[in-house]
PyMOL commands that place a pseudoatom at each C-alpha (Angstrom):
pseudoatom trace, name=CA, resn=MET, resi=1, chain=A, elem=C, hetatm=0, pos=[-19.586, -62.419, 21.575]
pseudoatom trace, name=CA, resn=THR, resi=2, chain=A, elem=C, hetatm=0, pos=[-21.021, -64.388, 18.596]
pseudoatom trace, name=CA, resn=GLY, resi=3, chain=A, elem=C, hetatm=0, pos=[-21.145, -68.046, 18.070]
pseudoatom trace, name=CA, resn=TYR, resi=4, chain=A, elem=C, hetatm=0, pos=[-23.011, -71.238, 18.909]
pseudoatom trace, name=CA, resn=ILE, resi=5, chain=A, elem=C, hetatm=0, pos=[-23.056, -74.114, 21.398]
pseudoatom trace, name=CA, resn=VAL, resi=6, chain=A, elem=C, hetatm=0, pos=[-23.124, -77.541, 19.798]
pseudoatom trace, name=CA, resn=THR, resi=7, chain=A, elem=C, hetatm=0, pos=[-24.838, -80.226, 21.735]
pseudoatom trace, name=CA, resn=GLY, resi=8, chain=A, elem=C, hetatm=0, pos=[-26.427, -83.564, 20.904]
pseudoatom trace, name=CA, resn=THR, resi=9, chain=A, elem=C, hetatm=0, pos=[-29.239, -85.937, 21.694]
pseudoatom trace, name=CA, resn=ASP, resi=10, chain=A, elem=C, hetatm=0, pos=[-26.816, -88.650, 22.594]
pseudoatom trace, name=CA, resn=THR, resi=11, chain=A, elem=C, hetatm=0, pos=[-23.049, -89.486, 22.705]
pseudoatom trace, name=CA, resn=GLY, resi=12, chain=A, elem=C, hetatm=0, pos=[-21.250, -90.873, 19.669]
pseudoatom trace, name=CA, resn=ILE, resi=13, chain=A, elem=C, hetatm=0, pos=[-23.684, -89.392, 17.120]
pseudoatom trace, name=CA, resn=GLY, resi=14, chain=A, elem=C, hetatm=0, pos=[-21.094, -87.275, 15.122]
pseudoatom trace, name=CA, resn=LYS, resi=15, chain=A, elem=C, hetatm=0, pos=[-21.470, -83.880, 17.103]
pseudoatom trace, name=CA, resn=THR, resi=16, chain=A, elem=C, hetatm=0, pos=[-17.727, -83.464, 17.087]
pseudoatom trace, name=CA, resn=MET, resi=17, chain=A, elem=C, hetatm=0, pos=[-17.467, -83.940, 13.388]
pseudoatom trace, name=CA, resn=PHE, resi=18, chain=A, elem=C, hetatm=0, pos=[-20.355, -81.331, 12.902]
pseudoatom trace, name=CA, resn=ALA, resi=19, chain=A, elem=C, hetatm=0, pos=[-18.537, -78.978, 15.236]
pseudoatom trace, name=CA, resn=ALA, resi=20, chain=A, elem=C, hetatm=0, pos=[-15.344, -79.374, 13.253]
pseudoatom trace, name=CA, resn=ALA, resi=21, chain=A, elem=C, hetatm=0, pos=[-17.147, -78.607, 9.838]
pseudoatom trace, name=CA, resn=LEU, resi=22, chain=A, elem=C, hetatm=0, pos=[-18.990, -75.631, 11.351]
pseudoatom trace, name=CA, resn=ALA, resi=23, chain=A, elem=C, hetatm=0, pos=[-16.050, -74.144, 13.045]
pseudoatom trace, name=CA, resn=GLY, resi=24, chain=A, elem=C, hetatm=0, pos=[-13.949, -74.530, 9.856]
pseudoatom trace, name=CA, resn=ALA, resi=25, chain=A, elem=C, hetatm=0, pos=[-16.918, -73.041, 7.654]
pseudoatom trace, name=CA, resn=LEU, resi=26, chain=A, elem=C, hetatm=0, pos=[-17.131, -70.021, 9.998]
pseudoatom trace, name=CA, resn=ASP, resi=27, chain=A, elem=C, hetatm=0, pos=[-13.377, -69.572, 10.303]
pseudoatom trace, name=CA, resn=ALA, resi=28, chain=A, elem=C, hetatm=0, pos=[-14.094, -69.651, 14.054]
pseudoatom trace, name=CA, resn=ALA, resi=29, chain=A, elem=C, hetatm=0, pos=[-12.488, -70.585, 17.302]
pseudoatom trace, name=CA, resn=TYR, resi=30, chain=A, elem=C, hetatm=0, pos=[-13.397, -73.847, 18.975]
pseudoatom trace, name=CA, resn=TRP, resi=31, chain=A, elem=C, hetatm=0, pos=[-13.714, -74.590, 22.708]
pseudoatom trace, name=CA, resn=LYS, resi=32, chain=A, elem=C, hetatm=0, pos=[-14.551, -77.958, 24.318]
pseudoatom trace, name=CA, resn=PRO, resi=33, chain=A, elem=C, hetatm=0, pos=[-14.813, -76.869, 28.138]
pseudoatom trace, name=CA, resn=VAL, resi=34, chain=A, elem=C, hetatm=0, pos=[-14.639, -80.354, 29.549]
pseudoatom trace, name=CA, resn=GLN, resi=35, chain=A, elem=C, hetatm=0, pos=[-13.000, -83.290, 27.885]
pseudoatom trace, name=CA, resn=SER, resi=36, chain=A, elem=C, hetatm=0, pos=[-13.846, -86.713, 29.437]
pseudoatom trace, name=CA, resn=GLY, resi=37, chain=A, elem=C, hetatm=0, pos=[-11.624, -89.506, 28.095]
pseudoatom trace, name=CA, resn=LEU, resi=38, chain=A, elem=C, hetatm=0, pos=[-8.115, -88.938, 27.168]
pseudoatom trace, name=CA, resn=GLU, resi=39, chain=A, elem=C, hetatm=0, pos=[-7.143, -92.221, 25.542]
pseudoatom trace, name=CA, resn=GLY, resi=40, chain=A, elem=C, hetatm=0, pos=[-6.754, -91.768, 21.726]
pseudoatom trace, name=CA, resn=GLU, resi=41, chain=A, elem=C, hetatm=0, pos=[-7.699, -88.477, 20.109]
pseudoatom trace, name=CA, resn=THR, resi=42, chain=A, elem=C, hetatm=0, pos=[-9.543, -85.959, 22.240]
pseudoatom trace, name=CA, resn=ASP, resi=43, chain=A, elem=C, hetatm=0, pos=[-12.471, -84.029, 20.660]
pseudoatom trace, name=CA, resn=SER, resi=44, chain=A, elem=C, hetatm=0, pos=[-10.186, -80.941, 20.279]
pseudoatom trace, name=CA, resn=GLN, resi=45, chain=A, elem=C, hetatm=0, pos=[-7.661, -82.912, 18.471]
pseudoatom trace, name=CA, resn=VAL, resi=46, chain=A, elem=C, hetatm=0, pos=[-10.165, -84.240, 15.987]
pseudoatom trace, name=CA, resn=VAL, resi=47, chain=A, elem=C, hetatm=0, pos=[-11.450, -80.788, 15.388]
pseudoatom trace, name=CA, resn=GLN, resi=48, chain=A, elem=C, hetatm=0, pos=[-7.986, -79.440, 14.855]
pseudoatom trace, name=CA, resn=ARG, resi=49, chain=A, elem=C, hetatm=0, pos=[-7.374, -82.424, 12.367]
pseudoatom trace, name=CA, resn=LEU, resi=50, chain=A, elem=C, hetatm=0, pos=[-10.598, -81.944, 10.394]
pseudoatom trace, name=CA, resn=SER, resi=51, chain=A, elem=C, hetatm=0, pos=[-11.579, -78.310, 10.548]
pseudoatom trace, name=CA, resn=GLY, resi=52, chain=A, elem=C, hetatm=0, pos=[-8.516, -76.653, 8.909]
pseudoatom trace, name=CA, resn=LEU, resi=53, chain=A, elem=C, hetatm=0, pos=[-8.238, -74.149, 11.703]
pseudoatom trace, name=CA, resn=ALA, resi=54, chain=A, elem=C, hetatm=0, pos=[-4.813, -73.088, 12.971]
pseudoatom trace, name=CA, resn=PRO, resi=55, chain=A, elem=C, hetatm=0, pos=[-3.750, -74.610, 16.256]
pseudoatom trace, name=CA, resn=ASP, resi=56, chain=A, elem=C, hetatm=0, pos=[-4.350, -71.351, 18.034]
pseudoatom trace, name=CA, resn=ARG, resi=57, chain=A, elem=C, hetatm=0, pos=[-7.875, -71.396, 17.243]
pseudoatom trace, name=CA, resn=ILE, resi=58, chain=A, elem=C, hetatm=0, pos=[-8.436, -74.587, 19.200]
pseudoatom trace, name=CA, resn=LEU, resi=59, chain=A, elem=C, hetatm=0, pos=[-8.800, -73.136, 22.739]
pseudoatom trace, name=CA, resn=PRO, resi=60, chain=A, elem=C, hetatm=0, pos=[-7.578, -75.237, 25.759]
pseudoatom trace, name=CA, resn=GLU, resi=61, chain=A, elem=C, hetatm=0, pos=[-10.087, -77.236, 27.597]
pseudoatom trace, name=CA, resn=ALA, resi=62, chain=A, elem=C, hetatm=0, pos=[-10.972, -76.015, 31.183]
pseudoatom trace, name=CA, resn=TYR, resi=63, chain=A, elem=C, hetatm=0, pos=[-10.950, -79.585, 32.554]
pseudoatom trace, name=CA, resn=ARG, resi=64, chain=A, elem=C, hetatm=0, pos=[-9.267, -82.662, 31.077]
pseudoatom trace, name=CA, resn=LEU, resi=65, chain=A, elem=C, hetatm=0, pos=[-10.480, -85.945, 32.650]
pseudoatom trace, name=CA, resn=ALA, resi=66, chain=A, elem=C, hetatm=0, pos=[-9.028, -89.455, 32.013]
pseudoatom trace, name=CA, resn=MET, resi=67, chain=A, elem=C, hetatm=0, pos=[-12.190, -91.492, 32.471]
pseudoatom trace, name=CA, resn=PRO, resi=68, chain=A, elem=C, hetatm=0, pos=[-14.537, -91.771, 29.452]
pseudoatom trace, name=CA, resn=ALA, resi=69, chain=A, elem=C, hetatm=0, pos=[-17.705, -91.061, 31.504]
pseudoatom trace, name=CA, resn=SER, resi=70, chain=A, elem=C, hetatm=0, pos=[-20.104, -88.305, 32.487]
pseudoatom trace, name=CA, resn=PRO, resi=71, chain=A, elem=C, hetatm=0, pos=[-17.874, -85.197, 33.634]
pseudoatom trace, name=CA, resn=HIS, resi=72, chain=A, elem=C, hetatm=0, pos=[-19.465, -85.540, 37.143]
pseudoatom trace, name=CA, resn=ARG, resi=73, chain=A, elem=C, hetatm=0, pos=[-18.231, -89.057, 37.534]
pseudoatom trace, name=CA, resn=ALA, resi=74, chain=A, elem=C, hetatm=0, pos=[-14.878, -88.755, 35.681]
pseudoatom trace, name=CA, resn=ALA, resi=75, chain=A, elem=C, hetatm=0, pos=[-14.040, -85.767, 37.968]
pseudoatom trace, name=CA, resn=GLU, resi=76, chain=A, elem=C, hetatm=0, pos=[-14.825, -87.564, 41.126]
pseudoatom trace, name=CA, resn=ALA, resi=77, chain=A, elem=C, hetatm=0, pos=[-12.642, -90.463, 40.148]
pseudoatom trace, name=CA, resn=GLU, resi=78, chain=A, elem=C, hetatm=0, pos=[-9.772, -87.963, 39.919]
pseudoatom trace, name=CA, resn=GLY, resi=79, chain=A, elem=C, hetatm=0, pos=[-10.651, -86.016, 43.063]
pseudoatom trace, name=CA, resn=ILE, resi=80, chain=A, elem=C, hetatm=0, pos=[-11.396, -82.955, 41.008]
pseudoatom trace, name=CA, resn=ALA, resi=81, chain=A, elem=C, hetatm=0, pos=[-14.140, -80.596, 41.884]
pseudoatom trace, name=CA, resn=ILE, resi=82, chain=A, elem=C, hetatm=0, pos=[-15.710, -79.013, 38.733]
pseudoatom trace, name=CA, resn=ASP, resi=83, chain=A, elem=C, hetatm=0, pos=[-16.846, -75.465, 39.375]
pseudoatom trace, name=CA, resn=PRO, resi=84, chain=A, elem=C, hetatm=0, pos=[-19.589, -74.757, 36.675]
pseudoatom trace, name=CA, resn=ASP, resi=85, chain=A, elem=C, hetatm=0, pos=[-19.578, -70.862, 37.610]
pseudoatom trace, name=CA, resn=ALA, resi=86, chain=A, elem=C, hetatm=0, pos=[-15.954, -70.795, 36.725]
pseudoatom trace, name=CA, resn=LEU, resi=87, chain=A, elem=C, hetatm=0, pos=[-16.715, -72.082, 33.138]
pseudoatom trace, name=CA, resn=VAL, resi=88, chain=A, elem=C, hetatm=0, pos=[-16.615, -68.551, 31.427]
pseudoatom trace, name=CA, resn=LEU, resi=89, chain=A, elem=C, hetatm=0, pos=[-16.532, -68.231, 27.597]
pseudoatom trace, name=CA, resn=PRO, resi=90, chain=A, elem=C, hetatm=0, pos=[-13.115, -67.564, 26.539]
pseudoatom trace, name=CA, resn=ALA, resi=91, chain=A, elem=C, hetatm=0, pos=[-12.322, -64.145, 24.927]
pseudoatom trace, name=CA, resn=THR, resi=92, chain=A, elem=C, hetatm=0, pos=[-11.848, -64.343, 21.203]
pseudoatom trace, name=CA, resn=THR, resi=93, chain=A, elem=C, hetatm=0, pos=[-12.289, -61.931, 18.274]
pseudoatom trace, name=CA, resn=ARG, resi=94, chain=A, elem=C, hetatm=0, pos=[-13.584, -64.857, 16.183]
pseudoatom trace, name=CA, resn=PRO, resi=95, chain=A, elem=C, hetatm=0, pos=[-16.992, -66.568, 16.071]
pseudoatom trace, name=CA, resn=LEU, resi=96, chain=A, elem=C, hetatm=0, pos=[-16.932, -69.196, 18.859]
pseudoatom trace, name=CA, resn=VAL, resi=97, chain=A, elem=C, hetatm=0, pos=[-18.057, -72.847, 18.482]
pseudoatom trace, name=CA, resn=VAL, resi=98, chain=A, elem=C, hetatm=0, pos=[-18.517, -74.399, 21.849]
pseudoatom trace, name=CA, resn=GLU, resi=99, chain=A, elem=C, hetatm=0, pos=[-18.927, -78.139, 22.038]
pseudoatom trace, name=CA, resn=GLY, resi=100, chain=A, elem=C, hetatm=0, pos=[-20.692, -79.775, 25.132]
pseudoatom trace, name=CA, resn=ALA, resi=101, chain=A, elem=C, hetatm=0, pos=[-20.440, -83.262, 26.372]
pseudoatom trace, name=CA, resn=GLY, resi=102, chain=A, elem=C, hetatm=0, pos=[-23.103, -85.718, 25.119]
pseudoatom trace, name=CA, resn=GLY, resi=103, chain=A, elem=C, hetatm=0, pos=[-26.490, -83.912, 25.537]
pseudoatom trace, name=CA, resn=PRO, resi=104, chain=A, elem=C, hetatm=0, pos=[-27.820, -80.758, 27.356]
pseudoatom trace, name=CA, resn=LEU, resi=105, chain=A, elem=C, hetatm=0, pos=[-28.708, -82.919, 30.530]
pseudoatom trace, name=CA, resn=VAL, resi=106, chain=A, elem=C, hetatm=0, pos=[-25.360, -84.485, 31.005]
pseudoatom trace, name=CA, resn=PRO, resi=107, chain=A, elem=C, hetatm=0, pos=[-24.327, -83.555, 34.589]
pseudoatom trace, name=CA, resn=LEU, resi=108, chain=A, elem=C, hetatm=0, pos=[-21.072, -81.399, 35.135]
pseudoatom trace, name=CA, resn=THR, resi=109, chain=A, elem=C, hetatm=0, pos=[-21.586, -82.003, 38.994]
pseudoatom trace, name=CA, resn=ARG, resi=110, chain=A, elem=C, hetatm=0, pos=[-24.213, -83.785, 41.053]
pseudoatom trace, name=CA, resn=ARG, resi=111, chain=A, elem=C, hetatm=0, pos=[-26.180, -80.476, 41.255]
pseudoatom trace, name=CA, resn=ARG, resi=112, chain=A, elem=C, hetatm=0, pos=[-25.630, -78.920, 37.862]
pseudoatom trace, name=CA, resn=LEU, resi=113, chain=A, elem=C, hetatm=0, pos=[-26.151, -79.892, 34.328]
pseudoatom trace, name=CA, resn=PHE, resi=114, chain=A, elem=C, hetatm=0, pos=[-24.636, -78.696, 31.164]
pseudoatom trace, name=CA, resn=ALA, resi=115, chain=A, elem=C, hetatm=0, pos=[-27.948, -76.937, 30.148]
pseudoatom trace, name=CA, resn=ASP, resi=116, chain=A, elem=C, hetatm=0, pos=[-27.600, -74.915, 33.209]
pseudoatom trace, name=CA, resn=VAL, resi=117, chain=A, elem=C, hetatm=0, pos=[-24.267, -73.512, 32.056]
pseudoatom trace, name=CA, resn=PHE, resi=118, chain=A, elem=C, hetatm=0, pos=[-25.707, -73.160, 28.474]
pseudoatom trace, name=CA, resn=ALA, resi=119, chain=A, elem=C, hetatm=0, pos=[-28.435, -70.940, 29.831]
pseudoatom trace, name=CA, resn=ALA, resi=120, chain=A, elem=C, hetatm=0, pos=[-25.878, -68.705, 31.715]
pseudoatom trace, name=CA, resn=TRP, resi=121, chain=A, elem=C, hetatm=0, pos=[-23.606, -68.385, 28.602]
pseudoatom trace, name=CA, resn=GLY, resi=122, chain=A, elem=C, hetatm=0, pos=[-26.342, -67.016, 26.454]
pseudoatom trace, name=CA, resn=LEU, resi=123, chain=A, elem=C, hetatm=0, pos=[-25.249, -68.395, 23.108]
pseudoatom trace, name=CA, resn=PRO, resi=124, chain=A, elem=C, hetatm=0, pos=[-27.895, -70.053, 20.805]
pseudoatom trace, name=CA, resn=VAL, resi=125, chain=A, elem=C, hetatm=0, pos=[-27.634, -73.785, 20.694]
pseudoatom trace, name=CA, resn=ILE, resi=126, chain=A, elem=C, hetatm=0, pos=[-27.313, -76.232, 17.692]
pseudoatom trace, name=CA, resn=LEU, resi=127, chain=A, elem=C, hetatm=0, pos=[-28.743, -79.654, 18.469]
pseudoatom trace, name=CA, resn=CYS, resi=128, chain=A, elem=C, hetatm=0, pos=[-27.225, -82.503, 16.579]
pseudoatom trace, name=CA, resn=ALA, resi=129, chain=A, elem=C, hetatm=0, pos=[-29.452, -85.453, 16.031]
pseudoatom trace, name=CA, resn=ARG, resi=130, chain=A, elem=C, hetatm=0, pos=[-29.051, -88.798, 14.465]
pseudoatom trace, name=CA, resn=THR, resi=131, chain=A, elem=C, hetatm=0, pos=[-31.515, -89.858, 11.879]
pseudoatom trace, name=CA, resn=SER, resi=132, chain=A, elem=C, hetatm=0, pos=[-31.995, -93.494, 12.911]
pseudoatom trace, name=CA, resn=LEU, resi=133, chain=A, elem=C, hetatm=0, pos=[-34.857, -95.136, 14.899]
pseudoatom trace, name=CA, resn=GLY, resi=134, chain=A, elem=C, hetatm=0, pos=[-35.577, -93.456, 18.262]
pseudoatom trace, name=CA, resn=THR, resi=135, chain=A, elem=C, hetatm=0, pos=[-34.443, -89.960, 17.110]
pseudoatom trace, name=CA, resn=ILE, resi=136, chain=A, elem=C, hetatm=0, pos=[-37.838, -88.366, 17.215]
pseudoatom trace, name=CA, resn=ASN, resi=137, chain=A, elem=C, hetatm=0, pos=[-38.297, -88.897, 20.927]
pseudoatom trace, name=CA, resn=HIS, resi=138, chain=A, elem=C, hetatm=0, pos=[-34.811, -88.264, 21.963]
pseudoatom trace, name=CA, resn=THR, resi=139, chain=A, elem=C, hetatm=0, pos=[-34.544, -85.000, 19.858]
pseudoatom trace, name=CA, resn=LEU, resi=140, chain=A, elem=C, hetatm=0, pos=[-38.030, -83.633, 21.161]
pseudoatom trace, name=CA, resn=LEU, resi=141, chain=A, elem=C, hetatm=0, pos=[-36.963, -84.344, 24.660]
pseudoatom trace, name=CA, resn=ALA, resi=142, chain=A, elem=C, hetatm=0, pos=[-33.836, -82.399, 24.262]
pseudoatom trace, name=CA, resn=ILE, resi=143, chain=A, elem=C, hetatm=0, pos=[-35.662, -79.523, 22.549]
pseudoatom trace, name=CA, resn=GLU, resi=144, chain=A, elem=C, hetatm=0, pos=[-38.066, -79.473, 25.502]
pseudoatom trace, name=CA, resn=ALA, resi=145, chain=A, elem=C, hetatm=0, pos=[-35.254, -79.424, 28.023]
pseudoatom trace, name=CA, resn=LEU, resi=146, chain=A, elem=C, hetatm=0, pos=[-33.521, -76.446, 26.335]
pseudoatom trace, name=CA, resn=SER, resi=147, chain=A, elem=C, hetatm=0, pos=[-36.799, -74.587, 25.934]
pseudoatom trace, name=CA, resn=ARG, resi=148, chain=A, elem=C, hetatm=0, pos=[-37.750, -75.021, 29.599]
pseudoatom trace, name=CA, resn=ARG, resi=149, chain=A, elem=C, hetatm=0, pos=[-34.499, -73.276, 30.463]
pseudoatom trace, name=CA, resn=GLY, resi=150, chain=A, elem=C, hetatm=0, pos=[-35.037, -70.423, 28.141]
pseudoatom trace, name=CA, resn=ILE, resi=151, chain=A, elem=C, hetatm=0, pos=[-32.152, -71.532, 25.873]
pseudoatom trace, name=CA, resn=ALA, resi=152, chain=A, elem=C, hetatm=0, pos=[-32.449, -70.263, 22.390]
pseudoatom trace, name=CA, resn=LEU, resi=153, chain=A, elem=C, hetatm=0, pos=[-32.318, -73.159, 19.846]
pseudoatom trace, name=CA, resn=HIS, resi=154, chain=A, elem=C, hetatm=0, pos=[-30.822, -72.109, 16.539]
pseudoatom trace, name=CA, resn=GLY, resi=155, chain=A, elem=C, hetatm=0, pos=[-31.995, -75.369, 14.916]
pseudoatom trace, name=CA, resn=VAL, resi=156, chain=A, elem=C, hetatm=0, pos=[-31.268, -79.105, 14.621]
pseudoatom trace, name=CA, resn=ALA, resi=157, chain=A, elem=C, hetatm=0, pos=[-28.487, -80.633, 12.453]
pseudoatom trace, name=CA, resn=PHE, resi=158, chain=A, elem=C, hetatm=0, pos=[-29.165, -84.088, 11.469]
pseudoatom trace, name=CA, resn=ILE, resi=159, chain=A, elem=C, hetatm=0, pos=[-26.571, -86.693, 11.035]
pseudoatom trace, name=CA, resn=GLY, resi=160, chain=A, elem=C, hetatm=0, pos=[-26.859, -89.926, 9.298]
pseudoatom trace, name=CA, resn=ASP, resi=161, chain=A, elem=C, hetatm=0, pos=[-28.825, -91.416, 6.363]
pseudoatom trace, name=CA, resn=ALA, resi=162, chain=A, elem=C, hetatm=0, pos=[-31.767, -89.371, 5.044]
pseudoatom trace, name=CA, resn=ASN, resi=163, chain=A, elem=C, hetatm=0, pos=[-35.020, -89.829, 6.963]
pseudoatom trace, name=CA, resn=GLU, resi=164, chain=A, elem=C, hetatm=0, pos=[-37.406, -87.204, 5.434]
pseudoatom trace, name=CA, resn=ASP, resi=165, chain=A, elem=C, hetatm=0, pos=[-40.397, -87.974, 7.729]
pseudoatom trace, name=CA, resn=SER, resi=166, chain=A, elem=C, hetatm=0, pos=[-38.301, -88.096, 10.976]
pseudoatom trace, name=CA, resn=GLU, resi=167, chain=A, elem=C, hetatm=0, pos=[-36.430, -84.874, 10.204]
pseudoatom trace, name=CA, resn=GLN, resi=168, chain=A, elem=C, hetatm=0, pos=[-39.513, -83.023, 9.194]
pseudoatom trace, name=CA, resn=ILE, resi=169, chain=A, elem=C, hetatm=0, pos=[-41.686, -84.045, 12.176]
pseudoatom trace, name=CA, resn=ILE, resi=170, chain=A, elem=C, hetatm=0, pos=[-38.928, -83.097, 14.570]
pseudoatom trace, name=CA, resn=ALA, resi=171, chain=A, elem=C, hetatm=0, pos=[-38.850, -79.572, 13.136]
pseudoatom trace, name=CA, resn=ASP, resi=172, chain=A, elem=C, hetatm=0, pos=[-42.669, -79.301, 13.037]
pseudoatom trace, name=CA, resn=LEU, resi=173, chain=A, elem=C, hetatm=0, pos=[-43.415, -80.495, 16.533]
pseudoatom trace, name=CA, resn=GLY, resi=174, chain=A, elem=C, hetatm=0, pos=[-40.245, -79.028, 17.907]
pseudoatom trace, name=CA, resn=GLY, resi=175, chain=A, elem=C, hetatm=0, pos=[-41.025, -75.568, 16.542]
pseudoatom trace, name=CA, resn=THR, resi=176, chain=A, elem=C, hetatm=0, pos=[-37.344, -75.224, 15.220]
pseudoatom trace, name=CA, resn=ARG, resi=177, chain=A, elem=C, hetatm=0, pos=[-35.245, -74.828, 12.154]
pseudoatom trace, name=CA, resn=ARG, resi=178, chain=A, elem=C, hetatm=0, pos=[-34.105, -77.810, 10.254]
pseudoatom trace, name=CA, resn=LEU, resi=179, chain=A, elem=C, hetatm=0, pos=[-30.533, -76.802, 9.223]
pseudoatom trace, name=CA, resn=GLY, resi=180, chain=A, elem=C, hetatm=0, pos=[-29.494, -79.672, 7.151]
pseudoatom trace, name=CA, resn=ARG, resi=181, chain=A, elem=C, hetatm=0, pos=[-28.209, -83.145, 7.278]
pseudoatom trace, name=CA, resn=LEU, resi=182, chain=A, elem=C, hetatm=0, pos=[-24.613, -84.346, 7.358]
pseudoatom trace, name=CA, resn=PRO, resi=183, chain=A, elem=C, hetatm=0, pos=[-24.258, -87.805, 5.877]
pseudoatom trace, name=CA, resn=HIS, resi=184, chain=A, elem=C, hetatm=0, pos=[-21.991, -90.539, 7.064]
pseudoatom trace, name=CA, resn=LEU, resi=185, chain=A, elem=C, hetatm=0, pos=[-18.895, -90.348, 5.165]
pseudoatom trace, name=CA, resn=PRO, resi=186, chain=A, elem=C, hetatm=0, pos=[-17.012, -93.520, 3.835]
pseudoatom trace, name=CA, resn=GLU, resi=187, chain=A, elem=C, hetatm=0, pos=[-13.805, -91.520, 4.848]
pseudoatom trace, name=CA, resn=VAL, resi=188, chain=A, elem=C, hetatm=0, pos=[-13.679, -88.598, 7.100]
pseudoatom trace, name=CA, resn=THR, resi=189, chain=A, elem=C, hetatm=0, pos=[-10.967, -86.261, 5.922]
pseudoatom trace, name=CA, resn=PRO, resi=190, chain=A, elem=C, hetatm=0, pos=[-10.684, -82.588, 5.974]
pseudoatom trace, name=CA, resn=VAL, resi=191, chain=A, elem=C, hetatm=0, pos=[-11.492, -82.212, 2.294]
pseudoatom trace, name=CA, resn=ALA, resi=192, chain=A, elem=C, hetatm=0, pos=[-14.501, -84.607, 2.410]
pseudoatom trace, name=CA, resn=LEU, resi=193, chain=A, elem=C, hetatm=0, pos=[-15.879, -83.210, 5.428]
pseudoatom trace, name=CA, resn=LYS, resi=194, chain=A, elem=C, hetatm=0, pos=[-15.688, -79.622, 4.094]
pseudoatom trace, name=CA, resn=ALA, resi=195, chain=A, elem=C, hetatm=0, pos=[-17.425, -80.612, 0.879]
pseudoatom trace, name=CA, resn=ALA, resi=196, chain=A, elem=C, hetatm=0, pos=[-20.226, -82.560, 2.702]
pseudoatom trace, name=CA, resn=PHE, resi=197, chain=A, elem=C, hetatm=0, pos=[-20.887, -79.596, 4.900]
pseudoatom trace, name=CA, resn=ALA, resi=198, chain=A, elem=C, hetatm=0, pos=[-21.020, -77.203, 1.996]
pseudoatom trace, name=CA, resn=ALA, resi=199, chain=A, elem=C, hetatm=0, pos=[-23.437, -79.510, 0.159]
pseudoatom trace, name=CA, resn=ALA, resi=200, chain=A, elem=C, hetatm=0, pos=[-25.910, -80.132, 3.212]
pseudoatom trace, name=CA, resn=PHE, resi=201, chain=A, elem=C, hetatm=0, pos=[-25.875, -76.773, 4.886]
pseudoatom trace, name=CA, resn=THR, resi=202, chain=A, elem=C, hetatm=0, pos=[-26.444, -73.171, 3.924]
pseudoatom trace, name=CA, resn=LEU, resi=203, chain=A, elem=C, hetatm=0, pos=[-23.702, -70.959, 5.454]
pseudoatom trace, name=CA, resn=ASP, resi=204, chain=A, elem=C, hetatm=0, pos=[-25.888, -67.863, 5.557]
pseudoatom trace, name=CA, resn=ASP, resi=205, chain=A, elem=C, hetatm=0, pos=[-28.145, -69.746, 8.042]
pseudoatom trace, name=CA, resn=PHE, resi=206, chain=A, elem=C, hetatm=0, pos=[-25.272, -69.507, 10.506]
pseudoatom trace, name=CA, resn=ARG, resi=207, chain=A, elem=C, hetatm=0, pos=[-24.236, -65.763, 9.611]
pseudoatom trace, name=CA, resn=ARG, resi=208, chain=A, elem=C, hetatm=0, pos=[-27.607, -63.794, 9.880]
pseudoatom trace, name=CA, resn=GLU, resi=209, chain=A, elem=C, hetatm=0, pos=[-27.308, -60.931, 12.146]
pseudoatom trace, name=CA, resn=ASP, resi=210, chain=A, elem=C, hetatm=0, pos=[-30.784, -61.317, 13.608]
pseudoatom trace, name=CA, resn=LEU, resi=211, chain=A, elem=C, hetatm=0, pos=[-29.717, -64.763, 14.865]
pseudoatom trace, name=CA, resn=ARG, resi=212, chain=A, elem=C, hetatm=0, pos=[-26.918, -63.543, 16.883]
pseudoatom trace, name=CA, resn=PRO, resi=213, chain=A, elem=C, hetatm=0, pos=[-27.309, -63.279, 20.686]
for i in range(1, 213): cmd.bond("trace and resi %d" % i, "trace and resi %d" % (i + 1))
show_as sticks, trace
zoom trace
């Protein structure tokens, strides 16, 4: 299977918007294994609305939890036991874009982190990082956490206003690829997101054979 895991340095930084743009650009399938928070649009619904993918390319979540909280806490609130070992990548003939919850060290259970499951899946990770104050520390910590678990980092996708120095020093000190930067959009529509992604990223960076798992 080919594809990417999309994770972030924090919650609410635009990771789902990036995942939607990437999935649409690759004509991929999208999977959010655990959705915490069901009020309003879920991440899968946002991706379906923005990506341009057919509904059958948005694969059903393994766990849908009502509370907008860390999966371990949301599951406990509903009396649900998440089994990380049962989270197996779904079979698809398309490239697969998998979106985690928050960052790599978000707990699935009180003993297992998302990063533990990422390591078992074996797909390369794209780390989404904001460009505002504090991003250097947060992003380098996330890169270190992925590296300690032997997880292949495909690169960092920045989201926000341009911050040349922060973006470059993260790539240099983190020893990783700087994939591009998705700017904040005044209005997030499928057309605007597709155009912004095409202007900010090089699609061949996500298609190279030697970067596949």
